[in-house]
C-alpha positions, 0 to 999 in steps of 0.5 A: 130594396137594399137593407140598412144593414147591407148599406152599412156593410158596403160602406164599411167594405169600401172604406177598408178597400180604400185604406187597406189596399197597400197591405195586400202583398204584406198580408201573404208575404211576411211571416207572423212572428211567434212572439206576437202571442207568446202565451195564449191561447188567443182567439182570432175570429175572421168574418168573411164572405166568398162573395166579397173580393177583398176577403181572400187576403184575410182568408189566407192570413187566417190560414197562417194563424190557424197553424199556430199552436197558441192561436184559436183561429176561426172563420165565420162566413156571413150571409149579407153578400150572398145577394150580389151573385154568389151564395157562400155555401158556408155563410149563415145568419147565425154568423152574421148575428155574431158579427153584429153583436161584436159591432155593438160590443166594440162600438163600431158604426157598421159591420164590414168584411173582412173583419178580424176580431182579436180575443173579443177586444179589438178589430181590424180588416186582417189583411196586413201581417204587421197590423195583425201582429200589432192587434194581437199584441194589443189584445194581449196588453189590453187583457193584462191591463183590464185584468181579464181572468183566464181559464183553461178549458179541458175537452175530453172525448168519450163515447162519441161525444165530449166533456167540457171541464172548467176549474174555478175562476173568479169572474166579474160577471157571467160568461158564455161557453160557446161550442164551435164545430169547424172544418180545417180547410175548404176549397171552393170554385166560385163561378159567379159574383166578385170572385168569379173564376177563382178557387178559394181556400178557407181555413177553420171554417165554422159550421156551427156555433151554439151557446153551451151554457152560462158560467159564473166561475164555479168549477164544473163539467158539461157533457156534449152528445155526439149528435151536437158535434157533427162527425168528422169536424174539429171542435173549439170551446170559447169562454167569453164574457157575455154579450160578446165581451172579452175572451177568458179562455179557449180550447180546441180538438182536431177532428 
């Protein structure tokens, strides 16, 4: 039996295919303008799956975003397309749960792939360059309009682990500190499912995402042991109002 979640996801993906087909070429042909996110860092999360034929253009566009110094771009692979013929090796139920938390926070009627979430403030399929630029400007403007505070986490390596440091910041309500590990690039030959015969490239592929702490805005530091970092992987720290609310700050360290 197909689950209710899967039906909503399928409906969402088909809606995206119907509405977004015209953006496929633009998504990979037109460069993103640097002034689209002049300050930052701005967090862009792509919910994607190697089992979904509409995802590769968004995957490539996330690769462009990942090269920009003012953007923390992360690729979260979800597991609800695994049943249609190809099991995504990077998919996890944790990533799917995060997408559902965003659906609730952003008042979506369903989850879908591909879906880019911009700084916790808005979402879009993420397959059209012009629309992604618009969404990033809109996230910046909404953050200013809503007077969302900003903080600049500092990540310091040492002894194989790292330390997260935050200065005092006035918060309207508690925030979550999310520790993310990721691989900068992965290449996968897909042999079954909707993308059978393709070799897919994915960028900033999330391998773990865990809540490090709750934060009320007081200055502090949090040690992270080496065994939580997965040797050889890059690290990002997301500071976000609880329940997948707006982002407050972010930082990253390359492997």
